[in-house]
C-alpha positions as CSV (number, residue, x, y, z in Angstrom):
1,M,64.1,82.1,46.9
2,V,67.5,83.7,47.6
3,N,69.5,84.9,44.6
4,I,72.9,83.1,44.7
5,R,74.8,86.2,43.5
6,F,73.8,88.1,46.7
7,R,74.5,85.4,49.2
8,P,78.2,86.2,49.7
9,L,77.4,89.9,50.2
10,A,74.7,89.1,52.7
11,L,77.1,86.8,54.5
12,L,79.7,89.5,54.6
13,A,77.3,92.0,55.9
14,V,76.1,89.7,58.7
15,T,79.7,88.8,59.7
16,L,80.6,92.5,59.8
17,V,77.6,93.5,62.0
18,A,78.3,90.5,64.3
19,S,82.0,91.4,64.6
20,L,81.2,95.0,65.5
21,A,78.6,94.0,68.0
22,L,81.1,91.6,69.6
23,L,83.7,94.4,69.7
24,F,81.4,96.6,71.7
25,V,80.3,93.9,74.1
26,V,83.8,92.5,74.8
27,A,85.7,95.8,74.9
28,P,87.5,96.2,78.3
29,Q,86.2,98.8,80.6
30,T,88.3,101.3,82.5
31,A,87.4,102.2,86.1
32,E,85.8,105.3,84.7
33,S,83.5,103.5,82.3
34,S,82.5,100.8,84.8
35,T,81.0,103.4,87.2
36,A,80.1,106.1,84.7
37,D,76.4,105.5,84.8
38,R,76.2,105.6,88.6
39,G,76.5,109.4,89.0
40,G,72.9,110.3,88.1
41,H,71.6,113.9,87.8
42,G,72.1,113.9,84.0
43,Q,75.9,113.9,84.3
44,S,78.0,110.8,84.5
45,Q,80.4,110.2,87.4
46,S,83.3,110.2,85.0
47,Q,82.4,113.6,83.6
48,S,82.1,115.1,87.1
49,Q,85.3,113.5,88.5
50,G,87.9,114.2,85.9
51,P,90.1,112.2,83.5
52,K,90.0,108.5,83.0
53,I,91.7,106.1,85.4
54,D,94.1,103.6,83.9
55,S,92.8,100.4,85.5
56,Q,96.0,98.5,84.7
57,D,98.1,101.0,86.7
58,V,95.8,100.4,89.7
59,L,96.0,96.6,89.3
60,D,99.8,96.7,88.8
61,T,100.1,98.2,92.3
62,L,98.2,95.2,93.8
63,Y,100.2,92.7,91.7
64,Q,103.4,94.5,92.8
65,W,102.6,93.9,96.4
66,A,101.8,90.2,95.8
67,E,105.1,89.7,93.9
68,A,107.1,91.6,96.5
69,Y,105.7,89.5,99.4
70,D,106.1,86.2,97.6
71,E,109.6,87.0,96.5
72,N,110.6,88.6,99.9
73,D,111.4,92.1,98.4
74,P,110.7,94.6,101.3
75,D,111.5,97.7,99.2
76,L,109.1,96.8,96.5
77,M,106.5,95.8,99.1
78,R,106.9,99.2,100.8
79,D,106.5,101.1,97.5
80,A,103.0,99.6,97.1
81,F,101.7,101.4,100.2
82,T,101.3,105.0,101.3
83,D,103.2,106.2,104.3
84,D,100.0,106.5,106.3
85,A,98.6,103.1,105.2
86,T,96.3,100.9,107.3
87,F,96.0,97.2,107.1
88,V,92.9,95.6,108.6
89,Y,93.3,91.8,108.9
90,A,90.2,89.8,109.7
91,S,90.1,86.0,110.1
92,P,87.8,83.5,111.7
93,A,90.8,82.8,114.0
94,F,90.4,86.3,115.6
95,E,87.4,87.7,117.6
96,E,88.2,91.2,116.3
97,P,90.1,92.2,113.2
98,L,93.8,93.2,113.8
99,V,94.6,96.7,112.7
100,F,98.1,97.9,111.7
101,E,98.6,101.6,111.1
102,G,101.5,103.4,109.3
103,I,104.0,102.0,106.9
104,E,106.5,101.0,109.7
105,E,103.9,98.9,111.5
106,L,102.8,97.2,108.2
107,M,106.3,96.5,107.2
108,G,107.1,95.0,110.6
109,L,104.1,92.7,110.2
110,F,105.1,91.6,106.7
111,I,108.8,91.1,107.5
112,D,108.1,89.2,110.7
113,A,105.6,86.9,108.8
114,L,108.1,86.3,106.1
115,E,110.8,85.3,108.6
116,S,108.5,82.8,110.1
117,Q,107.5,81.2,106.8
118,H,109.7,78.4,105.4
119,D,107.5,77.7,102.4
120,Q,106.9,79.4,99.0
121,R,103.7,81.4,98.9
122,R,101.8,82.7,95.9
123,H,99.1,85.4,96.5
124,V,96.8,85.0,93.6
125,M,94.3,87.8,93.1
126,S,91.4,87.5,90.8
127,N,87.9,89.0,90.0
128,S,89.2,92.5,90.7
129,R,86.5,95.2,90.5
130,I,87.6,98.8,90.5
131,E,85.2,101.6,91.6
132,R,86.2,105.2,91.3
133,I,85.6,107.3,94.5
134,D,87.0,110.5,93.2
135,R,89.7,111.7,90.7
136,R,92.6,110.4,92.9
137,T,90.9,107.6,94.8
138,V,89.6,104.1,93.9
139,Q,88.4,101.1,95.8
140,V,89.3,97.7,94.5
141,T,87.6,94.4,95.6
142,S,89.6,91.3,94.7
143,Y,89.5,87.6,95.6
144,L,92.5,86.1,97.2
145,T,93.6,82.5,96.7
146,L,96.8,81.8,98.8
147,L,98.8,78.9,97.4
148,V,101.6,77.3,99.4
149,V,104.4,75.0,98.3
150,A,105.9,73.4,101.5
151,D,107.9,70.8,99.6
152,P,108.8,71.4,95.9
153,A,108.3,67.6,95.3
154,D,104.7,68.1,96.2
155,G,102.2,70.3,94.4
156,P,100.8,73.5,95.8
157,I,98.0,73.5,98.3
158,V,95.3,76.1,98.8
159,Q,96.2,77.6,102.2
160,S,93.4,80.1,102.4
161,T,91.0,82.2,100.4
162,G,89.6,85.6,101.1
163,V,88.6,89.0,99.9
164,Y,90.8,92.1,99.7
165,R,89.0,95.5,99.8
166,D,91.7,98.0,98.9
167,T,91.5,101.8,98.8
168,L,94.2,103.2,96.5
169,V,95.2,106.8,96.0
170,L,97.1,108.4,93.2
171,E,100.1,110.1,94.7
172,R,102.0,113.2,93.4
173,D,104.6,111.0,91.7
174,G,101.9,109.6,89.5
175,K,101.8,106.1,91.2
176,W,98.8,104.5,92.7
177,R,99.5,103.2,96.2
178,I,97.4,101.3,98.7
179,Q,96.2,103.5,101.5
180,V,93.8,101.0,103.2
181,R,94.0,97.2,102.8
182,D,91.1,95.3,104.4
183,L,91.6,91.5,104.2
184,Q,88.8,89.2,105.2
185,L,90.0,85.6,105.2
186,D,87.5,82.8,104.7
187,T,89.4,80.3,106.8
188,A,91.4,80.5,110.1
189,A,94.6,79.3,108.4
């Protein structure tokens, strides 16, 4: 039989232990901690590759590009890429992926595309997974859902879905920028 006087203390102890366990399970991971156990040889990858990577800074670059494209802001779009950036664009509509090299070629592609589009687009990225390559390089895999509003009186439609595989580098100014963007669309549209 349980002594009534000790029930509140027992309940408090169980609640405290459960809360601490939940904190450790739900705590967000940085790019460093998500790959730390993959290094092997008795030393984690994070210990051998330097300081922690701020995952939010990496993701902010990807979100910057999406916002810049959707809002037709070429300067902000350009700032998301390195000068030597490469864009690999694969779609079921093409036999071979299209490859664009260098910032001028990429910006030409984006600006030409924007000029031909008379709708509102929203590039929604989700399920982003960051993997550290070295202290100044990460690879990010994200899902793309491209929403399009052709007529504001109608709701958005899903134009396409796909997967971004981005390689970002930390540049001397302290900003992460996309060096390689590989987009594989699921549909021909």
